[in-house]
Every structure is written in C-alpha cells, then in structure tokens.
N, CA, C and O of each residue as an XYZ file, in Angstrom:
344
protein
N     105.665     63.034     72.050
C     105.364     64.257     71.366
C     105.668     64.072     69.887
O     106.773     63.669     69.525
N     104.700     64.363     69.035
C     104.908     64.233     67.596
C     105.633     65.454     67.066
O     105.507     66.547     67.616
N     106.383     65.269     66.010
C     107.085     66.378     65.388
C     106.916     66.297     63.880
O     106.824     65.203     63.322
N     106.874     67.435     63.224
C     106.774     67.470     61.772
C     108.152     67.320     61.172
O     109.146     67.190     61.885
N     108.201     67.341     59.828
C     109.475     67.164     59.153
C     110.506     68.235     59.525
O     111.700     67.949     59.610
N     110.035     69.473     59.746
C     110.985     70.540     60.071
C     111.265     70.642     61.570
O     111.958     71.570     61.987
N     110.760     69.735     62.390
C     111.104     69.677     63.797
C     110.137     70.406     64.719
O     110.345     70.404     65.932
N     109.089     71.029     64.190
C     108.141     71.745     65.040
C     107.205     70.762     65.733
O     106.858     69.716     65.186
N     106.816     71.115     66.923
C     105.914     70.285     67.702
C     104.493     70.454     67.176
O     104.126     71.543     66.733
N     103.703     69.412     67.217
C     102.322     69.493     66.750
C     101.342     69.419     67.914
O     100.139     69.271     67.701
N     101.842     69.519     69.138
C     100.939     69.429     70.280
C     100.243     70.770     70.514
O     100.698     71.815     70.050
N      99.154     70.714     71.228
C      98.328     71.870     71.508
C      98.776     72.595     72.773
O      98.352     73.728     72.998
N      99.608     71.989     73.596
C      99.998     72.523     74.900
C     100.678     73.894     74.832
O     100.322     74.759     75.632
N     101.629     74.150     73.933
C     102.257     75.477     73.932
C     101.252     76.605     73.642
O     101.315     77.667     74.263
N     100.344     76.376     72.716
C      99.353     77.401     72.398
C      98.396     77.601     73.568
O      98.001     78.731     73.857
N      98.026     76.534     74.231
C      97.140     76.622     75.386
C      97.814     77.397     76.517
O      97.169     78.210     77.179
N      99.077     77.158     76.740
C      99.817     77.864     77.791
C      99.885     79.363     77.490
O      99.724     80.178     78.399
N     100.119     79.735     76.236
C     100.169     81.147     75.863
C      98.810     81.806     76.058
O      98.740     82.937     76.539
N      97.736     81.124     75.697
C      96.396     81.682     75.855
C      96.047     81.853     77.331
O      95.439     82.852     77.713
N      96.426     80.890     78.156
C      96.162     81.000     79.589
C      96.936     82.157     80.208
O      96.408     82.874     81.057
N      98.172     82.339     79.793
C      98.970     83.455     80.315
C      98.372     84.802     79.893
O      98.329     85.739     80.691
N      97.921     84.897     78.661
C      97.315     86.141     78.188
C      96.011     86.423     78.933
O      95.740     87.568     79.294
N      95.213     85.397     79.162
C      93.962     85.563     79.898
C      94.206     85.967     81.341
O      93.495     86.820     81.871
N      95.184     85.376     81.974
C      95.529     85.709     83.351
C      96.023     87.154     83.447
O      95.667     87.870     84.383
N      96.828     87.579     82.496
C      97.315     88.962     82.489
C      96.161     89.945     82.314
O      96.153     91.006     82.938
N      95.197     89.607     81.480
C      94.040     90.477     81.274
C      93.193     90.572     82.540
O      92.695     91.649     82.868
N      93.026     89.472     83.247
C      92.239     89.491     84.471
C      92.928     90.286     85.579
O      92.267     90.994     86.339
N      94.233     90.173     85.671
C      94.969     90.870     86.722
C      95.086     92.372     86.457
O      95.316     93.141     87.391
N      94.933     92.800     85.211
C      95.065     94.227     84.905
C      93.764     94.993     85.104
O      93.777     96.221     85.024
N      92.654     94.335     85.358
C      91.375     95.017     85.526
C      91.362     96.009     86.681
O      90.844     97.110     86.494
N      91.894     95.701     87.862
C      91.888     96.708     88.935
C      92.676     97.970     88.577
O      92.349     99.051     89.066
N      93.686     97.857     87.751
C      94.458     99.026     87.353
C      93.636     99.974     86.500
O      93.815    101.190     86.574
N      92.744     99.435     85.695
C      91.927    100.268     84.822
C      90.788    100.938     85.573
O      90.204    101.896     85.067
N      90.457    100.460     86.762
C      89.324    100.980     87.518
C      89.692    102.152     88.420
O      88.827    102.669     89.127
N      90.937    102.582     88.414
C      91.357    103.666     89.297
C      90.771    104.986     88.831
O      90.558    105.204     87.639
N      90.514    105.864     89.792
C      90.017    107.193     89.456
C      91.172    108.049     88.941
O      92.337    107.657     89.018
N      90.831    109.208     88.422
C      91.856    110.090     87.872
C      92.827    110.557     88.938
O      92.439    110.840     90.072
N      94.084    110.634     88.564
C      95.106    111.093     89.499
C      95.290    112.570     89.288
O      95.285    112.985     88.129
N      95.445    113.368     90.240
C      95.314    113.147     91.671
C      93.873    113.324     92.108
O      93.123    114.088     91.500
N      93.491    112.630     93.143
C      92.119    112.699     93.643
C      91.894    113.927     94.515
O      90.766    114.408     94.622
N      92.936    114.434     95.130
C      92.839    115.606     96.011
C      93.394    116.836     95.288
O      94.090    116.703     94.282
N      93.088    118.030     95.798
C      93.691    119.229     95.202
C      95.214    119.218     95.355
O      95.746    118.688     96.330
N      95.892    119.797     94.399
C      97.353    119.873     94.425
C      97.749    121.066     95.292
O      97.199    122.157     95.142
N      98.703    120.856     96.196
C      99.150    121.937     97.082
C     100.551    122.371     96.702
O     101.448    121.547     96.524
N     100.723    123.670     96.582
C     102.054    124.250     96.403
C     102.344    125.031     97.675
O     101.587    125.928     98.046
N     103.443    124.690     98.341
C     103.808    125.362     99.585
C     104.840    126.434     99.272
O     105.931    126.146     98.781
N     104.471    127.671     99.567
C     105.382    128.801     99.405
C     105.969    129.121    100.776
O     105.224    129.459    101.696
N     107.285    129.022    100.930
C     107.881    129.193    102.261
C     108.086    130.660    102.661
O     108.881    130.958    103.552
N     107.378    131.557    102.008
C     107.533    132.981    102.310
C     106.194    133.563    102.732
O     105.154    132.922    102.582
N     106.225    134.787    103.264
C     105.021    135.441    103.751
C     104.061    135.749    102.598
O     104.478    135.952    101.457
N     102.767    135.779    102.926
C     101.747    136.092    101.930
C     101.845    137.552    101.514
O     102.190    138.414    102.322
N     101.543    137.822    100.255
C     101.535    139.189     99.765
C     102.816    139.625     99.093
O     102.870    140.712     98.519
N     103.841    138.811     99.148
C     105.120    139.165     98.533
C     105.190    138.709     97.082
O     104.236    138.161     96.529
N     106.347    138.953     96.490
C     106.561    138.574     95.097
C     106.465    137.069     94.908
O     105.880    136.605     93.930
N     107.038    136.294     95.842
C     106.987    134.836     95.728
C     105.556    134.320     95.802
O     105.191    133.391     95.082
N     104.751    134.915     96.664
C     103.356    134.524     96.770
C     102.621    134.832     95.468
O     101.838    134.014     94.987
N     102.870    135.993     94.909
C     102.230    136.395     93.659
C     102.599    135.436     92.523
O     101.730    134.996     91.771
N     103.890    135.115     92.404
C     104.338    134.196     91.356
C     103.764    132.794     91.556
O     103.366    132.146     90.588
N     103.718    132.323     92.796
C     103.158    130.993     93.065
C     101.683    130.948     92.682
O     101.215    129.944     92.144
N     100.951    132.014     92.950
C      99.528    132.052     92.590
C      99.343    132.120     91.076
O      98.393    131.545     90.544
N     100.237    132.814     90.381
C     100.156    132.841     88.913
C     100.407    131.451     88.337
O      99.689    131.007     87.441
N     101.424    130.767     88.850
C     101.727    129.405     88.389
C     100.568    128.475     88.725
O     100.199    127.629     87.911
N      99.990    128.623     89.914
C      98.847    127.799     90.310
C      97.662    127.992     89.390
O      96.977    127.024     89.059
N      97.405    129.216     88.971
C      96.289    129.484     88.059
C      96.521    128.827     86.699
O      95.599    128.252     86.118
N      97.752    128.911     86.192
C      98.081    128.297     84.906
C      97.954    126.774     84.997
O      97.415    126.138     84.091
N      98.455    126.190     86.098
C      98.369    124.742     86.265
C      96.919    124.279     86.403
O      96.563    123.217     85.893
N      96.080    125.056     87.080
C      94.666    124.706     87.206
C      94.011    124.676     85.834
O      93.240    123.765     85.534
N      94.312    125.662     85.003
C      93.742    125.686     83.652
C      94.252    124.539     82.800
O      93.492    123.951     82.031
N      95.536    124.214     82.929
C      96.140    123.164     82.104
C      95.705    121.767     82.527
O      95.424    120.923     81.676
N      95.646    121.515     83.824
C      95.369    120.175     84.325
C      93.903    119.923     84.613
O      93.468    118.772     84.647
N      93.132    120.987     84.823
C      91.732    120.806     85.174
C      91.535    120.357     86.611
O      90.459    119.873     86.960
N      92.533    120.504     87.437
C      92.472    120.150     88.863
C      92.756    121.391     89.696
O      93.473    122.291     89.260
N      92.195    121.431     90.886
C      92.413    122.576     91.767
C      93.856    122.592     92.275
O      94.391    121.565     92.692
N      94.470    123.768     92.232
C      95.820    123.965     92.771
C      95.707    125.001     93.882
O      95.256    126.123     93.653
N      96.121    124.615     95.086
C      96.023    125.475     96.267
C      97.422    125.941     96.650
O      98.351    125.138     96.733
N      97.565    127.241     96.882
C      98.850    127.804     97.303
C      98.796    128.017     98.810
O      97.904    128.698     99.315
N      99.754    127.429     99.526
C      99.839    127.576    100.982
C     101.087    128.355    101.319
O     102.172    128.029    100.837
N     100.951    129.374    102.134
C     102.107    130.145    102.591
C     102.475    129.661    103.986
O     101.717    129.848    104.938
N     103.633    129.045    104.098
C     104.124    128.551    105.393
C     105.507    129.114    105.612
O     106.425    128.914    104.816
N     105.621    129.798    106.675
C     106.939    130.329    107.028
C     107.737    129.199    107.647
O     107.338    128.640    108.668
N     108.865    128.859    107.035
C     109.639    127.709    107.510
C     110.864    128.093    108.316
O     111.414    127.255    109.032
N     111.313    129.359    108.217
C     112.499    129.759    108.966
C     112.277    131.145    109.524
O     111.756    131.980    108.784
N     112.604    131.456    110.698
C     113.124    130.595    111.755
C     112.017    129.700    112.311
O     110.839    130.059    112.283
N     112.409    128.539    112.813
C     111.407    127.634    113.361
C     110.684    128.268    114.547
O     111.290    128.952    115.372
N     109.399    128.029    114.610
C     108.643    128.574    115.746
C     108.915    127.748    116.989
O     109.171    126.547    116.901
N     108.860    128.383    118.127
C     109.166    127.669    119.369
C     107.922    127.211    120.073
O     108.005    126.594    121.135
C-alpha cells in the first residue's frame, strides 16, 4: 500500500467500500419508501360506556376533530366492559 508524505493511503479501496455501502443502503431502503399512508384502516376509539351519555358525546366530538386534523376516518365504538357478560 502506497502512502503520501503525511501518511494518507493513496489506494482506491476505502472510497470504493464507502460507495458500495452507500449504494447498498439506498437499495435496502426502497421498500420502506413504498409503504402506503399509515394507518390504512379507520381509527377506532372504544368508549367503555353506554351510547348516548356524556362520555359518548365527548368521544364523538374528539373523533370529529381528529378526523378533520388527520384526514382519516375515526370510528367511535361503545362497548360495555363491566360487568362482564356471561
């Protein structure tokens, strides 16, 4: 390996290795750029209280604001979680 007066290498191998690594990184990142917008499905907010109450009303207000802000559908689901059904 040749060296200059200040000790630097004059071979082409280090530059070639850097270029190959950069090219490989660019090729491997292509599938990441091809993904569709997140989220692909509508967003669900689960309200654990009965429909028609204050919590349902507030959840629907928040859902409307989030739909306007994100441009994605926000669905409010009312699921009674307690007491467990038999």
